[in-house]
KEKE-3310 file (N, C-alpha, C; in steps of 0.2 Angstrom, whole numbers, plus 5000, padded with zeros to 4 digits):
npx = (5463:5453:5460:5472:5467:5462:5473:5480:5472:5472:5485:5485:5477:5484:5495:5488:5484:5472:5459:5451:5438:5434:5436:5427:5415:5415:5413:5400:5398:5396:5406:5413:5416:5428:5435:5427:5429:5427:5428:5432:5431:5415:5408:5400:5404:5417:5415:5411:5422:5431:5426:5427:5440:5450:5463:5467:5473:5462:5464:5476:5472:5462:5468:5482:5490:5501:5504:5501:5495:5485:5488:5501:5500:5486:5480:5487:5486:5474:5480:5490:5482:5475:5486:5490:5480:5483:5481:5488:5498:5503:5514:5507:5511:5514:5507:5517:5529:5528:5533:5546:5557:5551:5559:5568:5560:5556:5568:5572:5562:5555:5545:5537:5534:5525:5508:5498:5490:5477:5482:5475:5478:5489:5507:5509:5519:5519:5507:5499:5491:5480:5482:5473:5464:5469:5470:5457:5444:5447:5455:5451:5453:5460:5460:5466:5481:5489:5505:5520:5537:5545:5558:5565:5568:5565:5553:5543:5527:5521:5510:5501:5493:5505:5515:5527:5542:5551:5564:5557:5546:5533:5523:5507:5505:5502:5514:5525:5536:5548:5551:5563:5572:5580:5582:5572:5555:5537:5524:5507:5491:5475:5464:5458:5460:5473:5488:5501:5517:5536:5547:5564:5574:5585:5581:5572:5569:5563:5550:5533:5522:5504:5495:5483:5468:5459:5444:5440:5427:5426:5428:5441)
npy = (5330:5341:5348:5351:5359:5369:5374:5379:5389:5398:5402:5409:5419:5426:5430:5439:5448:5448:5447:5432:5434:5444:5438:5428:5435:5442:5431:5428:5419:5411:5418:5408:5399:5395:5390:5379:5370:5354:5347:5347:5362:5367:5366:5377:5386:5388:5394:5407:5411:5412:5422:5433:5433:5432:5430:5419:5403:5390:5376:5374:5377:5367:5355:5356:5358:5366:5384:5396:5408:5411:5421:5431:5445:5450:5463:5471:5476:5484:5493:5499:5506:5515:5522:5529:5538:5547:5543:5540:5527:5515:5503:5489:5483:5466:5455:5447:5454:5462:5455:5457:5470:5486:5495:5487:5479:5489:5492:5480:5473:5474:5487:5483:5470:5470:5470:5484:5498:5511:5526:5536:5548:5562:5561:5548:5534:5520:5507:5498:5485:5485:5475:5466:5472:5482:5495:5500:5511:5518:5513:5499:5481:5476:5488:5499:5508:5522:5527:5538:5540:5546:5557:5565:5564:5574:5579:5571:5567:5566:5557:5554:5542:5531:5522:5511:5504:5491:5481:5469:5469:5478:5490:5497:5511:5524:5535:5540:5552:5548:5556:5555:5548:5545:5534:5525:5524:5526:5516:5516:5509:5512:5505:5502:5489:5485:5486:5499:5499:5498:5504:5501:5514:5511:5500:5504:5505:5514:5527:5530:5541:5542:5546:5544:5533:5518:5509:5491:5491:5500:5505:5506)
npz = (5594:5594:5604:5597:5587:5594:5601:5589:5585:5596:5594:5582:5586:5596:5588:5580:5589:5595:5606:5615:5618:5610:5597:5598:5599:5586:5577:5581:5592:5608:5622:5628:5619:5614:5625:5628:5618:5611:5600:5583:5572:5566:5549:5547:5556:5551:5539:5544:5551:5540:5533:5542:5546:5534:5531:5538:5536:5534:5532:5538:5551:5555:5550:5552:5541:5529:5530:5543:5539:5525:5516:5518:5517:5516:5516:5508:5495:5497:5506:5499:5490:5498:5503:5492:5490:5500:5513:5529:5533:5546:5554:5562:5577:5580:5593:5598:5598:5609:5619:5618:5613:5608:5601:5596:5587:5578:5572:5566:5559:5543:5536:5525:5528:5538:5545:5540:5546:5545:5551:5563:5568:5565:5564:5570:5573:5574:5578:5591:5600:5614:5628:5640:5655:5663:5661:5660:5663:5652:5642:5633:5632:5618:5611:5599:5599:5594:5591:5596:5598:5612:5612:5620:5637:5646:5642:5646:5649:5663:5673:5663:5652:5645:5633:5638:5634:5640:5648:5651:5642:5633:5641:5646:5655:5667:5671:5685:5693:5705:5720:5728:5721:5705:5699:5697:5691:5695:5690:5686:5686:5678:5682:5697:5703:5701:5708:5710:5703:5702:5690:5685:5679:5671:5664:5655:5638:5629:5628:5624:5617:5617:5604:5599:5599:5595:5596:5595:5590:5581:5564:5550)
capx = (5461:5451:5465:5477:5464:5461:5480:5482:5467:5475:5492:5483:5474:5490:5498:5484:5483:5464:5457:5447:5431:5432:5436:5420:5410:5416:5410:5394:5397:5397:5413:5416:5416:5435:5437:5423:5429:5428:5429:5435:5426:5410:5409:5397:5409:5423:5413:5411:5429:5434:5423:5430:5448:5452:5470:5469:5473:5458:5467:5481:5468:5459:5472:5489:5493:5503:5506:5496:5492:5484:5491:5504:5498:5480:5477:5492:5483:5470:5484:5493:5477:5474:5492:5491:5475:5485:5480:5494:5498:5508:5514:5504:5516:5511:5508:5523:5534:5527:5538:5553:5558:5548:5564:5571:5555:5556:5574:5573:5557:5554:5538:5533:5532:5520:5501:5497:5483:5477:5483:5469:5481:5495:5513:5510:5525:5517:5501:5499:5484:5480:5480:5471:5460:5472:5469:5450:5439:5449:5458:5449:5456:5460:5460:5472:5484:5494:5511:5525:5542:5547:5565:5568:5565:5563:5547:5539:5520:5520:5503:5497:5495:5511:5517:5534:5546:5555:5567:5552:5541:5529:5517:5503:5504:5503:5521:5526:5543:5549:5555:5570:5576:5579:5584:5565:5548:5531:5519:5501:5485:5469:5460:5461:5461:5480:5492:5506:5524:5541:5551:5570:5575:5590:5577:5567:5572:5559:5543:5529:5516:5498:5492:5476:5466:5453:5442:5438:5421:5426:5432:5444)
capy = (5333:5347:5351:5354:5365:5375:5377:5383:5395:5403:5404:5414:5425:5429:5433:5445:5453:5448:5443:5427:5437:5448:5433:5425:5440:5443:5426:5426:5413:5413:5420:5402:5394:5392:5386:5373:5366:5347:5344:5352:5368:5365:5369:5383:5391:5389:5399:5413:5412:5414:5429:5438:5432:5429:5428:5413:5397:5385:5370:5374:5377:5361:5349:5357:5358:5372:5389:5399:5413:5409:5426:5435:5452:5451:5469:5475:5480:5490:5498:5503:5511:5520:5527:5533:5543:5552:5540:5538:5520:5514:5496:5487:5478:5460:5454:5443:5459:5465:5451:5460:5478:5489:5498:5481:5478:5494:5491:5473:5471:5479:5489:5479:5464:5471:5473:5491:5501:5518:5531:5540:5555:5564:5560:5542:5530:5513:5505:5492:5483:5485:5468:5466:5477:5486:5503:5502:5511:5523:5509:5492:5476:5476:5495:5501:5514:5525:5529:5541:5539:5552:5557:5569:5562:5580:5581:5565:5570:5563:5556:5553:5535:5530:5515:5510:5499:5489:5474:5464:5470:5484:5491:5504:5514:5531:5536:5546:5552:5547:5562:5554:5544:5545:5527:5521:5528:5522:5514:5515:5507:5516:5501:5501:5482:5483:5490:5502:5495:5503:5502:5504:5518:5507:5494:5507:5506:5520:5529:5532:5545:5540:5551:5542:5526:5516:5503:5486:5491:5505:5502:5511)
capz = (5588:5596:5607:5593:5584:5599:5601:5583:5585:5600:5592:5577:5590:5599:5582:5577:5595:5596:5612:5614:5619:5604:5592:5598:5597:5579:5573:5583:5596:5615:5624:5631:5614:5613:5631:5628:5612:5612:5594:5578:5571:5561:5543:5547:5559:5547:5535:5548:5552:5534:5532:5547:5546:5527:5531:5542:5532:5538:5532:5544:5558:5556:5549:5553:5535:5527:5535:5547:5535:5518:5512:5523:5516:5513:5515:5505:5489:5499:5509:5494:5487:5503:5504:5486:5491:5505:5520:5533:5536:5551:5555:5568:5580:5583:5600:5600:5598:5615:5624:5617:5613:5602:5597:5592:5582:5573:5569:5563:5555:5538:5535:5520:5531:5543:5543:5540:5548:5544:5557:5565:5570:5562:5567:5573:5570:5574:5582:5595:5603:5622:5630:5647:5657:5669:5660:5659:5658:5646:5636:5634:5629:5610:5608:5595:5601:5589:5596:5593:5603:5615:5611:5625:5643:5650:5640:5648:5652:5669:5675:5658:5650:5640:5632:5641:5632:5645:5647:5652:5637:5633:5646:5645:5662:5669:5674:5690:5695:5712:5723:5731:5717:5698:5696:5696:5691:5697:5685:5689:5681:5679:5685:5704:5705:5699:5712:5706:5704:5700:5684:5685:5673:5667:5660:5650:5631:5626:5631:5618:5618:5614:5600:5598:5600:5591:5599:5590:5588:5575:5558:5547)
cpx = (5459:5456:5470:5474:5463:5468:5482:5478:5470:5481:5490:5481:5479:5494:5495:5483:5475:5463:5452:5439:5429:5432:5429:5414:5409:5413:5403:5393:5398:5405:5416:5417:5423:5437:5433:5424:5431:5429:5431:5429:5422:5411:5406:5401:5415:5421:5413:5418:5433:5432:5426:5437:5450:5459:5472:5468:5469:5461:5472:5478:5466:5464:5480:5493:5495:5505:5500:5492:5491:5487:5494:5502:5492:5477:5482:5490:5479:5475:5488:5489:5476:5480:5492:5486:5477:5484:5487:5494:5504:5508:5511:5509:5512:5512:5514:5529:5534:5531:5545:5554:5555:5553:5567:5567:5556:5562:5575:5568:5555:5546:5534:5531:5527:5513:5501:5490:5483:5478:5478:5471:5487:5501:5514:5515:5523:5510:5502:5492:5485:5478:5479:5466:5463:5471:5462:5448:5442:5452:5456:5453:5455:5460:5466:5475:5489:5499:5516:5531:5544:5554:5569:5565:5563:5556:5542:5532:5518:5513:5499:5498:5500:5512:5525:5537:5551:5559:5562:5546:5538:5523:5514:5502:5504:5510:5521:5533:5543:5553:5562:5574:5575:5581:5578:5560:5543:5526:5512:5496:5479:5464:5462:5462:5469:5484:5498:5513:5529:5545:5558:5571:5580:5587:5573:5571:5569:5552:5540:5523:5510:5495:5485:5474:5460:5451:5440:5432:5420:5429:5435:5441)
cpy = (5340:5351:5355:5360:5371:5378:5381:5389:5400:5406:5410:5420:5429:5433:5439:5450:5453:5444:5437:5429:5440:5444:5430:5429:5441:5438:5424:5420:5416:5414:5414:5397:5391:5387:5379:5369:5359:5343:5349:5357:5365:5369:5376:5388:5393:5394:5406:5415:5415:5421:5434:5439:5429:5427:5422:5407:5391:5378:5369:5374:5370:5355:5350:5357:5365:5377:5392:5404:5410:5414:5430:5442:5453:5458:5474:5479:5486:5495:5502:5508:5516:5525:5531:5539:5548:5549:5539:5531:5519:5506:5495:5481:5472:5459:5451:5449:5462:5461:5453:5467:5481:5493:5492:5479:5483:5494:5485:5471:5476:5481:5485:5472:5464:5472:5480:5493:5508:5522:5535:5547:5556:5562:5553:5538:5523:5513:5499:5491:5483:5477:5468:5472:5482:5493:5504:5507:5515:5518:5501:5487:5476:5482:5496:5507:5516:5529:5533:5541:5546:5552:5561:5567:5568:5582:5575:5568:5565:5562:5554:5546:5536:5523:5515:5504:5497:5482:5468:5465:5477:5484:5497:5506:5521:5531:5542:5546:5550:5553:5561:5549:5545:5539:5523:5526:5523:5522:5513:5514:5512:5512:5500:5494:5480:5488:5493:5498:5500:5499:5505:5508:5515:5502:5497:5508:5512:5521:5532:5535:5542:5546:5550:5535:5525:5510:5498:5487:5497:5502:5507:5513)
cpz = (5590:5600:5603:5589:5588:5600:5595:5583:5590:5598:5587:5581:5593:5593:5580:5583:5596:5602:5611:5614:5612:5598:5592:5596:5589:5575:5576:5588:5604:5617:5627:5626:5613:5619:5631:5622:5614:5606:5589:5576:5565:5555:5543:5550:5555:5542:5538:5549:5546:5532:5536:5547:5539:5527:5534:5537:5536:5538:5537:5551:5559:5555:5551:5547:5532:5532:5538:5543:5528:5513:5517:5523:5513:5512:5511:5499:5492:5503:5504:5491:5491:5503:5498:5486:5497:5512:5523:5535:5540:5552:5562:5571:5582:5590:5602:5601:5605:5621:5623:5617:5607:5598:5593:5586:5577:5569:5564:5558:5549:5538:5531:5523:5537:5541:5544:5542:5546:5550:5557:5566:5566:5567:5571:5569:5569:5578:5586:5599:5611:5623:5638:5649:5663:5668:5658:5665:5652:5640:5637:5630:5622:5607:5604:5597:5595:5593:5592:5599:5605:5615:5617:5632:5647:5648:5642:5651:5658:5671:5670:5655:5644:5639:5634:5638:5637:5643:5647:5647:5638:5638:5645:5652:5662:5673:5679:5692:5703:5715:5725:5727:5709:5695:5695:5695:5693:5691:5688:5684:5683:5683:5692:5707:5704:5703:5708:5707:5701:5694:5685:5678:5668:5663:5655:5643:5628:5629:5625:5620:5614:5610:5599:5599:5596:5594:5593:5587:5582:5569:5554:5541)
residu = (UNK:UNK:UNK:UNK:UNK:UNK:UNK:UNK:UNK:UNK:UNK:UNK:UNK:UNK:UNK:UNK:UNK:UNK:UNK:UNK:UNK:UNK:UNK:UNK:UNK:UNK:UNK:UNK:UNK:UNK:UNK:UNK:UNK:UNK:UNK:UNK:UNK:UNK:UNK:UNK:UNK:UNK:UNK:UNK:UNK:UNK:UNK:UNK:UNK:UNK:UNK:UNK:UNK:UNK:UNK:UNK:UNK:UNK:UNK:UNK:UNK:UNK:UNK:UNK:UNK:UNK:UNK:UNK:UNK:UNK:UNK:UNK:UNK:UNK:UNK:UNK:UNK:UNK:UNK:UNK:UNK:UNK:UNK:UNK:UNK:UNK:UNK:UNK:UNK:UNK:UNK:UNK:UNK:UNK:UNK:UNK:UNK:UNK:UNK:UNK:UNK:UNK:UNK:UNK:UNK:UNK:UNK:UNK:UNK:UNK:UNK:UNK:UNK:UNK:UNK:UNK:UNK:UNK:UNK:UNK:UNK:UNK:UNK:UNK:UNK:UNK:UNK:UNK:UNK:UNK:UNK:UNK:UNK:UNK:UNK:UNK:UNK:UNK:UNK:UNK:UNK:UNK:UNK:UNK:UNK:UNK:UNK:UNK:UNK:UNK:UNK:UNK:UNK:UNK:UNK:UNK:UNK:UNK:UNK:UNK:UNK:UNK:UNK:UNK:UNK:UNK:UNK:UNK:UNK:UNK:UNK:UNK:UNK:UNK:UNK:UNK:UNK:UNK:UNK:UNK:UNK:UNK:UNK:UNK:UNK:UNK:UNK:UNK:UNK:UNK:UNK:UNK:UNK:UNK:UNK:UNK:UNK:UNK:UNK:UNK:UNK:UNK:UNK:UNK:UNK:UNK:UNK:UNK:UNK:UNK:UNK:UNK:UNK:UNK:UNK:UNK:UNK:UNK:UNK:UNK)
# end
């Protein structure tokens, strides 16, 4: 039972693009709470979860009944109200999309089917969450990035952090050209613990400029 609840909770967090650490922090429990789950979620913690994550169907979480989301678009009314007042809204790409192509995502998923976030900068086309610590200290796990596709390869800002949409998924890296070859580019992390690697240019679907970022500790 506890294992099934944990699996469903992790599924929800992957869907939302929220790390386990940030989830635990948001409901006021230890960062080891999920890993140490040996029984179902208590009523007290369910109340905290409902308060912070109102779109999560807790009957689905605890009993596996119904669908994961109690309301697929819990922020739709607020989003429409914000947009009517001149706020720029962009679709937030779910974590699952990172395993495929951002371009395919933009082409195949309707805007009205996406969670919308308020763009913090002008010109942003979409938003995506950072996953992992390879680009720390500049970009922490869970940070929201506001992106715009670069349509001309000749204007790639080499050496700056970019989101690169590849055949193996989207990555956040600093790109560098190779002097002796235009068939690959070098991708480097800001965190020195991660070694650089090369990406074949033929596997790159698109490159996205980061217009702005927002940490999880800020609010819209």
